[in-house]
C-alpha positions in Angstrom: 113.5 121.9 123.4 109.0 121.5 123.5 107.3 123.8 122.0 104.0 123.3 119.3 104.5 127.3 118.1 106.9 126.6 115.7 108.4 130.7 115.2 108.7 130.0 119.3 111.3 126.8 118.5 112.9 128.3 115.6 113.7 131.6 117.1 114.5 129.7 120.7 117.0 127.1 118.3 117.9 130.4 116.5 119.1 132.5 119.3 120.8 129.5 120.9 122.7 129.3 117.1 124.1 132.8 117.7 125.3 132.4 121.4 126.3 129.0 121.5 127.2 127.8 118.3 128.3 124.3 119.6 125.5 123.1 121.9 122.7 120.5 120.4 119.3 121.4 120.4 116.9 118.9 119.8 113.3 119.8 119.2 109.8 118.4 119.7 106.4 119.4 119.5 104.7 118.4 122.9 105.1 117.2 126.1 103.3 113.3 124.2 106.7 113.5 121.8 109.4 114.8 124.4 108.9 111.8 126.5 108.8 109.5 123.4 112.2 111.1 123.1 113.8 110.6 126.7 112.4 107.0 127.1 113.7 106.6 123.5 110.0 104.7 123.0 107.6 106.0 119.8 109.6 107.0 116.8 112.9 107.1 118.9 112.7 104.1 119.9 116.1 102.9 117.6 117.6 105.4 118.6 120.6 105.9 121.5 120.7 109.5 121.7 121.3 110.5 125.5 119.1 112.4 127.7 119.3 116.3 127.6 121.1 118.2 130.0 118.5 120.5 129.9 114.8 120.9 128.7 112.9 124.2 128.4 109.4 122.8 128.6 106.1 125.3 126.7 103.3 124.4 129.5 100.2 125.2 126.6 100.6 122.6 124.1 97.9 120.0 122.2 97.8 115.9 123.2 100.2 116.0 125.9 101.3 120.2 127.9 103.5 121.4 129.7 102.2 120.9 133.1 102.2 117.0 132.5 105.3 116.7 130.7 106.8 117.9 133.9 105.4 115.7 136.1 106.4 113.0 134.7 109.8 114.0 134.4 109.9 114.9 137.5 108.4 111.5 138.7 110.4 109.3 137.2 113.5 108.4 138.7 115.4 108.4 135.2 114.6 111.4 134.2 113.9 113.6 137.9 117.7 114.8 137.4 117.0 116.8 134.5 116.8 120.3 135.2 113.7 122.0 132.9 113.6 125.3 132.5 109.8 126.8 132.0 110.0 128.9 128.7 106.5 129.8 128.6 103.4 132.7 127.3 102.2 132.7 130.7 102.8 134.6 133.8 99.8 133.0 135.3 100.5 133.3 138.9 99.3 129.4 139.3 101.2 128.2 136.4 104.3 129.7 137.9 103.4 127.7 141.5 102.6 124.6 139.9 105.6 124.6 138.3 107.7 125.1 141.2 105.8 122.5 143.0 106.0 119.8 140.1 109.7 120.7 140.0 110.3 123.4 138.0 114.1 124.8 138.2 113.2 128.0 136.4 110.1 129.7 135.0 110.4 132.6 132.1 107.9 134.1 130.3 108.7 134.2 126.9 109.4 137.8 125.7 107.8 139.5 122.8 111.4 140.8 121.5 114.4 139.2 119.8 116.7 140.5 121.6 114.6 140.0 124.6 115.2 136.7 123.5 118.8 136.7 123.1 119.7 138.1 126.6 117.5 135.6 128.5 118.7 132.6 125.8 122.3 134.0 126.8 121.7 134.0 130.5 120.5 130.3 130.5 123.6 129.5 128.7 125.9 130.9 131.1 124.6 129.4 133.8 123.4 126.2 133.3 126.2 125.7 130.4 128.8 127.0 132.5 128.2 128.3 135.6 125.7 125.2 137.4 126.9 121.4 137.0 124.1 119.5 135.5 126.1 116.4 135.3 129.7 114.4 136.3 130.2 113.2 133.1 133.0 115.8 131.1 
């Protein structure tokens, strides 16, 4: 998950933890750190973590925003296969249209209540971890 808002990161992580306790979630604070994580560069240069099977991406972040990160991910041969779900406060039509144009797999506006966030994370998890095959790995 890439999101600069500490409360949103905590609540989303908690919602996933409660519903999918075995799911490992890595949190980064902006698009620049996300790209370092995905490319194993910068502070992640010595890490040998695997690529994520799903990215939750906020659009409005400092340094490199989610729009830039999405375009960079989807133009990179090594990364473009990773599904990206936009999870943002925006509900602007231009953000929705551009996100899909740039290769986002879903666009979700962050809810205002934790109960609704729980419902959304349950749906995301059920769909991406149970219904859809995102990897040929077992």
